[in-house]
C-alpha atoms as an extended CHARMM CRD file, in Angstrom:
* protein
*
       112  EXT
         1         1  UNK       CA            -45.6150000000      304.6270000000      198.5420000000  PROA      1               0.0000000000
         2         2  UNK       CA            -48.2390000000      303.0010000000      200.7770000000  PROA      2               0.0000000000
         3         3  UNK       CA            -49.3380000000      306.3160000000      202.3340000000  PROA      3               0.0000000000
         4         4  UNK       CA            -49.4710000000      307.9080000000      198.8840000000  PROA      4               0.0000000000
         5         5  UNK       CA            -52.4210000000      305.7090000000      197.9440000000  PROA      5               0.0000000000
         6         6  UNK       CA            -55.5040000000      307.7240000000      198.8410000000  PROA      6               0.0000000000
         7         7  UNK       CA            -58.4850000000      306.4750000000      200.8160000000  PROA      7               0.0000000000
         8         8  UNK       CA            -60.3030000000      305.5810000000      197.5860000000  PROA      8               0.0000000000
         9         9  UNK       CA            -57.2220000000      304.0250000000      195.9860000000  PROA      9               0.0000000000
        10        10  UNK       CA            -56.0460000000      306.8040000000      193.6760000000  PROA      10              0.0000000000
        11        11  UNK       CA            -52.2870000000      307.3230000000      193.6250000000  PROA      11              0.0000000000
        12        12  UNK       CA            -51.4890000000      310.7120000000      195.1870000000  PROA      12              0.0000000000
        13        13  UNK       CA            -47.9170000000      310.3830000000      193.9320000000  PROA      13              0.0000000000
        14        14  UNK       CA            -49.1520000000      310.9890000000      190.3720000000  PROA      14              0.0000000000
        15        15  UNK       CA            -51.5990000000      313.7900000000      191.2730000000  PROA      15              0.0000000000
        16        16  UNK       CA            -50.7150000000      317.1520000000      189.7330000000  PROA      16              0.0000000000
        17        17  UNK       CA            -51.8170000000      319.0030000000      192.8820000000  PROA      17              0.0000000000
        18        18  UNK       CA            -49.3510000000      317.0440000000      194.9970000000  PROA      18              0.0000000000
        19        19  UNK       CA            -46.5880000000      317.3790000000      192.4200000000  PROA      19              0.0000000000
        20        20  UNK       CA            -47.1730000000      321.1460000000      192.1920000000  PROA      20              0.0000000000
        21        21  UNK       CA            -47.0310000000      321.3640000000      195.9800000000  PROA      21              0.0000000000
        22        22  UNK       CA            -43.8480000000      319.3100000000      196.3210000000  PROA      22              0.0000000000
        23        23  UNK       CA            -42.1370000000      321.2090000000      193.4730000000  PROA      23              0.0000000000
        24        24  UNK       CA            -43.6900000000      324.5430000000      194.5270000000  PROA      24              0.0000000000
        25        25  UNK       CA            -44.6010000000      325.1290000000      190.8830000000  PROA      25              0.0000000000
        26        26  UNK       CA            -47.0780000000      327.9000000000      190.1230000000  PROA      26              0.0000000000
        27        27  UNK       CA            -46.9170000000      326.9250000000      186.4460000000  PROA      27              0.0000000000
        28        28  UNK       CA            -48.1820000000      323.4310000000      187.2590000000  PROA      28              0.0000000000
        29        29  UNK       CA            -50.7630000000      324.8800000000      189.6710000000  PROA      29              0.0000000000
        30        30  UNK       CA            -52.1230000000      327.1000000000      186.8720000000  PROA      30              0.0000000000
        31        31  UNK       CA            -52.1880000000      324.2340000000      184.3650000000  PROA      31              0.0000000000
        32        32  UNK       CA            -53.8680000000      321.9340000000      186.8850000000  PROA      32              0.0000000000
        33        33  UNK       CA            -56.5170000000      324.5100000000      187.8030000000  PROA      33              0.0000000000
        34        34  UNK       CA            -57.3420000000      325.0540000000      184.1160000000  PROA      34              0.0000000000
        35        35  UNK       CA            -57.4090000000      321.3170000000      183.4140000000  PROA      35              0.0000000000
        36        36  UNK       CA            -59.6430000000      320.5140000000      186.3940000000  PROA      36              0.0000000000
        37        37  UNK       CA            -62.0450000000      323.3580000000      185.5790000000  PROA      37              0.0000000000
        38        38  UNK       CA            -62.5260000000      321.8790000000      182.1230000000  PROA      38              0.0000000000
        39        39  UNK       CA            -62.5260000000      318.2290000000      183.2210000000  PROA      39              0.0000000000
        40        40  UNK       CA            -65.0890000000      318.7240000000      185.9970000000  PROA      40              0.0000000000
        41        41  UNK       CA            -67.0220000000      321.5460000000      184.3230000000  PROA      41              0.0000000000
        42        42  UNK       CA            -66.3100000000      323.5560000000      187.4550000000  PROA      42              0.0000000000
        43        43  UNK       CA            -66.3670000000      327.2250000000      188.2840000000  PROA      43              0.0000000000
        44        44  UNK       CA            -63.0260000000      328.9670000000      188.3080000000  PROA      44              0.0000000000
        45        45  UNK       CA            -60.4810000000      327.2070000000      190.4820000000  PROA      45              0.0000000000
        46        46  UNK       CA            -57.9050000000      329.6740000000      191.8080000000  PROA      46              0.0000000000
        47        47  UNK       CA            -54.4840000000      328.2730000000      191.0040000000  PROA      47              0.0000000000
        48        48  UNK       CA            -53.3180000000      329.3070000000      194.4820000000  PROA      48              0.0000000000
        49        49  UNK       CA            -55.6740000000      326.6620000000      195.9070000000  PROA      49              0.0000000000
        50        50  UNK       CA            -53.8140000000      323.8480000000      194.1410000000  PROA      50              0.0000000000
        51        51  UNK       CA            -51.8700000000      322.5820000000      197.1600000000  PROA      51              0.0000000000
        52        52  UNK       CA            -51.9760000000      319.0790000000      198.6070000000  PROA      52              0.0000000000
        53        53  UNK       CA            -49.4980000000      316.7600000000      200.2990000000  PROA      53              0.0000000000
        54        54  UNK       CA            -51.6640000000      313.6740000000      199.8120000000  PROA      54              0.0000000000
        55        55  UNK       CA            -54.9110000000      312.2600000000      201.1420000000  PROA      55              0.0000000000
        56        56  UNK       CA            -53.4740000000      310.2370000000      204.0170000000  PROA      56              0.0000000000
        57        57  UNK       CA            -50.3800000000      312.3090000000      204.7770000000  PROA      57              0.0000000000
        58        58  UNK       CA            -50.3260000000      315.1380000000      207.2980000000  PROA      58              0.0000000000
        59        59  UNK       CA            -50.2080000000      318.5390000000      205.6850000000  PROA      59              0.0000000000
        60        60  UNK       CA            -52.1730000000      320.8030000000      203.4270000000  PROA      60              0.0000000000
        61        61  UNK       CA            -55.0640000000      319.3760000000      201.3770000000  PROA      61              0.0000000000
        62        62  UNK       CA            -56.7410000000      320.6580000000      198.2240000000  PROA      62              0.0000000000
        63        63  UNK       CA            -60.2310000000      321.9090000000      199.1150000000  PROA      63              0.0000000000
        64        64  UNK       CA            -61.9610000000      318.8890000000      197.5910000000  PROA      64              0.0000000000
        65        65  UNK       CA            -59.5890000000      316.4640000000      199.2930000000  PROA      65              0.0000000000
        66        66  UNK       CA            -60.0620000000      318.1090000000      202.6860000000  PROA      66              0.0000000000
        67        67  UNK       CA            -63.8510000000      317.7280000000      202.5050000000  PROA      67              0.0000000000
        68        68  UNK       CA            -63.9660000000      314.5170000000      200.4330000000  PROA      68              0.0000000000
        69        69  UNK       CA            -66.9480000000      312.3450000000      201.3460000000  PROA      69              0.0000000000
        70        70  UNK       CA            -64.8980000000      309.1920000000      200.7710000000  PROA      70              0.0000000000
        71        71  UNK       CA            -62.0360000000      310.3740000000      202.9690000000  PROA      71              0.0000000000
        72        72  UNK       CA            -64.4600000000      311.4560000000      205.6930000000  PROA      72              0.0000000000
        73        73  UNK       CA            -66.2370000000      308.0770000000      205.6220000000  PROA      73              0.0000000000
        74        74  UNK       CA            -62.9440000000      306.1970000000      205.9310000000  PROA      74              0.0000000000
        75        75  UNK       CA            -61.8760000000      308.3780000000      208.8620000000  PROA      75              0.0000000000
        76        76  UNK       CA            -65.2760000000      308.0490000000      210.6110000000  PROA      76              0.0000000000
        77        77  UNK       CA            -65.0850000000      304.2550000000      210.3720000000  PROA      77              0.0000000000
        78        78  UNK       CA            -61.5100000000      304.2440000000      211.6840000000  PROA      78              0.0000000000
        79        79  UNK       CA            -60.0680000000      302.6850000000      208.5310000000  PROA      79              0.0000000000
        80        80  UNK       CA            -56.9330000000      303.5480000000      206.5800000000  PROA      80              0.0000000000
        81        81  UNK       CA            -58.5900000000      303.1360000000      203.1560000000  PROA      81              0.0000000000
        82        82  UNK       CA            -61.7820000000      301.8850000000      201.5390000000  PROA      82              0.0000000000
        83        83  UNK       CA            -59.9450000000      298.5990000000      201.0700000000  PROA      83              0.0000000000
        84        84  UNK       CA            -60.3550000000      297.9600000000      204.8010000000  PROA      84              0.0000000000
        85        85  UNK       CA            -64.1530000000      298.1400000000      204.5180000000  PROA      85              0.0000000000
        86        86  UNK       CA            -66.2110000000      295.0160000000      203.7860000000  PROA      86              0.0000000000
        87        87  UNK       CA            -68.7640000000      297.2010000000      201.9630000000  PROA      87              0.0000000000
        88        88  UNK       CA            -66.3230000000      298.5970000000      199.3730000000  PROA      88              0.0000000000
        89        89  UNK       CA            -67.6680000000      296.4600000000      196.5120000000  PROA      89              0.0000000000
        90        90  UNK       CA            -71.2040000000      297.7820000000      196.9550000000  PROA      90              0.0000000000
        91        91  UNK       CA            -70.4380000000      301.2600000000      198.2720000000  PROA      91              0.0000000000
        92        92  UNK       CA            -72.1900000000      304.0410000000      196.3860000000  PROA      92              0.0000000000
        93        93  UNK       CA            -69.8080000000      306.6730000000      197.7870000000  PROA      93              0.0000000000
        94        94  UNK       CA            -66.6520000000      305.2920000000      196.1680000000  PROA      94              0.0000000000
        95        95  UNK       CA            -68.3420000000      303.6660000000      193.1480000000  PROA      95              0.0000000000
        96        96  UNK       CA            -67.8640000000      306.6970000000      190.8680000000  PROA      96              0.0000000000
        97        97  UNK       CA            -64.1210000000      306.7600000000      191.4390000000  PROA      97              0.0000000000
        98        98  UNK       CA            -63.7650000000      303.0320000000      190.9040000000  PROA      98              0.0000000000
        99        99  UNK       CA            -65.9500000000      303.1390000000      187.7770000000  PROA      99              0.0000000000
       100       100  UNK       CA            -63.7570000000      305.7860000000      186.1550000000  PROA      100             0.0000000000
       101       101  UNK       CA            -60.4150000000      304.7170000000      187.6370000000  PROA      101             0.0000000000
       102       102  UNK       CA            -60.4010000000      300.9160000000      188.0670000000  PROA      102             0.0000000000
       103       103  UNK       CA            -56.6840000000      301.0670000000      188.8590000000  PROA      103             0.0000000000
       104       104  UNK       CA            -57.7440000000      302.5070000000      192.2360000000  PROA      104             0.0000000000
       105       105  UNK       CA            -59.2340000000      299.1290000000      193.1830000000  PROA      105             0.0000000000
       106       106  UNK       CA            -55.9900000000      297.4070000000      192.2140000000  PROA      106             0.0000000000
       107       107  UNK       CA            -53.9990000000      299.9030000000      194.3200000000  PROA      107             0.0000000000
       108       108  UNK       CA            -56.1690000000      299.0940000000      197.3380000000  PROA      108             0.0000000000
       109       109  UNK       CA            -55.7800000000      295.3350000000      196.8120000000  PROA      109             0.0000000000
       110       110  UNK       CA            -51.9840000000      295.7480000000      196.7610000000  PROA      110             0.0000000000
       111       111  UNK       CA            -52.1240000000      297.4250000000      200.1900000000  PROA      111             0.0000000000
       112       112  UNK       CA            -53.7790000000      294.4140000000      201.8260000000  PROA      112             0.0000000000
């Protein structure tokens, strides 16, 4: 499970995009696209784009995950996750995720 914790600490194992990819489920892709459009007040998300193996695992990434500012920062600094960074507690990049998903911080603490 260690590699299924994303750079920011979210659990990729429970992500609908990853589950849809692993199960090759277009039904879950469609439901996820509709849910994310509503949740993030986003433009239409093509269900075909809902594919991801996980943030830190080789393979396909959902568009947002591929270009994620948090993921890119972690990679640029040569870290595995934000939990490796001494600035995590004051970081404005990851703060939004940790504010809305405090379990992500706990996931990162469990890795160290």
